[in-house]
C-alpha positions in Angstrom: -14.6 -28.8 37.1 -11.2 -27.2 37.4 -9.0 -25.4 35.0 -5.2 -25.0 35.1 -4.0 -21.8 33.5 -0.3 -21.7 32.4 1.1 -18.2 31.8 4.7 -18.1 30.2 7.2 -15.8 28.9 8.8 -17.6 26.0 12.5 -17.8 25.7 12.7 -19.9 22.5 10.4 -22.5 21.1 11.9 -25.2 19.0 10.8 -28.4 16.9 11.4 -30.2 20.1 9.1 -28.0 21.9 6.3 -28.5 19.4 6.7 -32.3 19.4 6.7 -32.6 23.1 3.5 -30.2 23.4 1.6 -32.4 20.9 2.5 -35.7 22.6 1.7 -34.4 26.1 -1.6 -32.8 25.0 -2.7 -36.2 23.6 -1.5 -38.2 26.6 -3.2 -35.7 29.0 -6.5 -36.3 27.1 -6.2 -40.0 26.5 -4.8 -41.2 29.9 -5.3 -38.5 32.4 -8.8 -37.4 32.0 -8.1 -33.9 30.6 -11.4 -32.6 29.1 -10.0 -29.8 26.8 -6.9 -27.9 26.2 -6.4 -24.5 24.5 -3.3 -22.8 24.0 -2.1 -19.5 22.1 0.8 -17.2 22.0 1.4 -13.6 21.0 4.8 -12.1 20.8 6.8 -13.5 23.7 3.8 -14.6 25.8 2.0 -17.9 25.9 -1.1 -19.0 27.7 -2.6 -22.5 28.0 -5.7 -23.5 29.7 -6.6 -27.2 30.3 -9.9 -28.3 31.9 -10.1 -31.2 34.3 -12.8 -33.1 36.2 -11.1 -33.1 39.5 -8.0 -32.0 41.5 -7.2 -35.8 41.8 -6.9 -35.7 37.8 -4.6 -32.8 37.9 -2.5 -34.3 40.7 -2.0 -37.6 38.8 -1.1 -35.6 35.6 1.4 -33.4 37.7 3.2 -36.7 38.6 3.5 -38.1 35.0 7.2 -38.8 34.2 7.0 -37.4 30.7 5.2 -34.1 32.0 7.9 -33.7 34.6 10.7 -34.0 32.1 9.0 -31.4 29.8 8.9 -29.1 32.7 12.5 -29.3 33.3 13.2 -28.5 29.6 10.7 -25.7 29.8 12.8 -24.1 32.7 16.0 -24.9 31.1 15.3 -23.8 27.5 11.8 -22.9 26.3 10.6 -20.3 28.9 12.1 -17.3 30.6 9.5 -17.4 33.4 6.1 -19.0 34.0 3.3 -19.2 36.5 0.4 -21.9 36.8 -3.0 -21.2 38.5 -5.4 -23.9 39.3 -8.9 -22.6 39.5 -12.4 -24.0 40.1 -14.9 -23.4 37.4 -18.1 -21.9 39.1 -20.3 -21.2 35.9 -20.0 -21.8 32.2 -22.0 -20.0 29.5 -22.6 -21.1 26.0 -24.5 -19.3 23.1 
């Protein structure tokens, strides 16, 4: 399993952002194999973690036209800066 970790410094989030985020989350989970998605923000920082069964699933998601358009909006309007990390999950514990 893989995780995509999105770290961002928020510029300004508006109603269009929240609508796009909701739509993209649903699309990733229903059509691209995303297993889980968790996001939170504090002050001007946001972090989102999505979980995927394979690197191919992530690759296909990265190529989605709506996702690419949202990334452009993110760079232009919603975020001052961001970074993305793709990591392989080696262990998972649950209690």
